[in-house]
Each structure stands twice: as C-alpha cells, then as structure tokens.
C-alpha positions in Angstrom: -1.5 -14.6 -14.9 -2.7 -13.0 -11.4 -2.0 -9.5 -10.7 -0.5 -8.3 -7.3 -1.1 -5.1 -5.7 2.0 -4.7 -2.9 0.3 -1.1 -1.7 3.5 -0.1 0.5 6.3 -1.7 -1.5 9.3 0.2 -1.3 8.9 -0.4 2.8 10.3 -2.7 4.7 8.0 -5.3 4.7 6.9 -4.3 1.3 10.1 -4.7 -0.5 10.5 -8.0 0.8 7.1 -9.2 -0.8 8.1 -7.4 -3.7 11.1 -9.6 -4.0 9.4 -12.8 -3.4 6.3 -12.9 -5.9 8.3 -10.9 -8.5 10.3 -13.9 -9.2 7.7 -16.2 -9.1 6.2 -16.6 -13.3 2.6 -17.1 -12.0 2.4 -13.2 -10.8 2.6 -9.6 -12.7 3.0 -7.6 -9.5 1.6 -3.9 -9.6 3.2 -1.2 -7.2 2.5 3.1 -7.5 4.6 5.2 -6.1 3.4 7.2 -3.1 4.1 10.3 -4.8 1.6 8.9 -7.7 -1.1 7.9 -5.7 -1.9 9.1 -1.9 -3.4 6.3 -0.1 -5.1 8.6 2.4 -7.0 9.3 -0.4 -10.4 7.3 -0.7 -11.3 8.2 -4.5 -7.7 8.3 -5.6 -7.4 4.7 -4.5 -10.7 3.4 -5.4 -10.1 4.8 -8.9 -6.4 3.3 -9.6 -7.8 -0.1 -8.1 -11.0 0.2 -10.8 -8.3 1.4 -13.7 -5.6 -1.5 -12.4 -8.0 -4.6 -11.6 -5.8 -6.3 -8.9 -6.8 -10.3 -8.3 -4.9 -9.5 -4.9 -3.9 -6.9 -2.9 -1.6 -6.8 0.0 -1.4 -3.8 2.3 2.2 -3.1 3.8 1.9 0.5 3.4 1.9 2.6 6.5 3.1 6.5 7.6 6.5 5.7 9.8 8.7 7.8 11.7 10.3 6.3 14.1 10.0 6.6 18.3 10.7 10.4 18.5 8.1 10.9 15.3 5.4 8.3 16.8 6.2 10.1 20.1 5.6 13.8 19.3 2.8 12.8 16.7 0.6 9.8 17.5 -2.8 11.0 16.6 -1.4 11.1 12.7 0.2 8.4 12.8 -2.8 6.5 13.6 -4.8 8.0 11.9 -3.1 8.1 8.6 -2.4 4.4 9.1 -6.2 3.8 9.5 -7.0 6.2 6.8 -4.6 3.8 4.0 -6.0 0.3 5.7 -9.6 1.3 5.3 -9.2 3.1 1.8 -7.2 0.2 0.7 -9.5 -2.5 1.8 -12.8 -0.5 0.9 -11.4 -0.3 -2.8 -10.3 -4.5 -2.3 
C-alpha cells in the first residue's frame, strides 16, 4: 500500500484530494494538522517526512486570507507560501 501525504488536507483543494485518495484501497493517506506541523519550519517538515516516509507527496498547502488580506500583506503571503513549498519539496 502506497503512503500519500496530502499537505493542506483541510483546504479546498486538499480536502477534495483527500476524499479521492481515501476512497482508493491502494493508498494510505497521511495527514497532519497545521497545529502539529508548521510547514514553514524546514527542520520540522524534514523530521516529519523522515519519520512517516510517504511514497507520494501532494502539496496543496498555502496561507490564504482573501482579497483584503492579500492586498494588505502581499509580502507575508508570498513569503509564507514560498517557504511552505520549498520546505515540502526539500523534504521530498
């Protein structure tokens, strides 16, 4: 059975992917709540991936906040989303 980690499984895209993969018997879906794993923390992401050993990683994680917050804090959003992506890719 292949282990699939869906980072961002509670979001709009991630939750749809979670439903799809959960129905397939050949996959064990791995998830972790953002309270337990900060995807902006490279060391923590590396340790989590090393411990759980997913065969496939789907990154659907992102910091979101709507049009107003994105307009007010564009650098914060791009920085956080780049860190999430870089850390997940690096851990893979």
